[in-house]
N, C-alpha and C positions, 0 to 999 in steps of 0.2 A: 624580527619576521616580517613579511608584510603583510598588504592586507589579502592577496591574493592565495598566499598559505595558509591563512587564519581561514579566508572564506571554504575554502578546500579539505582542509582540515575538518571543518565542519560539517560544512556537505555531507563527505565521508561518515563522519559517526553518525549522523542523521541515517541513513542511508544503512549503515550496522545495526542500528536499535530498529528499522522498520521489516530489515529482514529475517533480526532478530525476533522480533513482535509477529511475523507469519509464522515461523517457526513452534511458538509457542501453541498458536492456534492450528497451527495442523495437528499435534501432540495431543487436545484437546478434541480435536476429526477424530483422531486415531481409537482415541476413549471412547464415544461415543457416539461415532458416526451420523454425528448432527450434521447438515450441509451449510448450516448457518456460520459452523467453525472456519470450514471450507473456503466458502466465499470469503469468509474475513483473513484468511491465511495468505488467499489468490488478492486479496484485494491489497492488504499489507506488503506482498511482494510488488506488485506492481507498483505501487507507492515506495521502496525502496527505490526503483530501477528509475522511478521518475530522479529522483534524487543524487543518485548518482551519476544520471547522464546529465543531470543540471551542474554539477559539483563538476566533472572531467570533462565540459566541450570548453571553457571558458569564453565560451559566444556573451558578448554580452546582450544583458537580460529582453533586451529588445529581440532577440535573434533566438529567445530557447519557446518562443510560443507553443512549438511542434511538440516539446515534450509535454506538455500537462494536457493533450489527450490522454498520455496515463493514469496520471490524475483525474482526471476525466472520469473513464474509464475504470477507475478504482472506486471512485462514488457511485457509480452506477450500479456496480456488482453490490455494492454494502444494501442499496435500496432495494434490487433487486432481493437480496435475500433477503432483509428483514419482514420484508412485503408479504415472501411465499412464507414466512415462518410463521408471522400473525393467520395467512388466511387458512393455512393449516392448521392452525390452535381455532382458527371460530368454528369449525371443519368438524372439526372433533368432538366426540364423546354427547 
């Protein structure tokens, strides 16, 4: 099996794991309606999309920089959700 085939297979498995984690967080959000879980679901889906694009592109790593904007967006989404959750908690009763 070639190096490219193994790399593509592993990238697909990682992308699937990110998407599955997003669905778990969506289920938690549906149960609790806590916005933090919805933000985590969206962030994991963005990470899965990023991984799928990197795996499917076949481009050399130096040409994949624009794909990582999705990863940056996912991390910013998580940071904003955590900060908002902590701000709501400190404003509490």
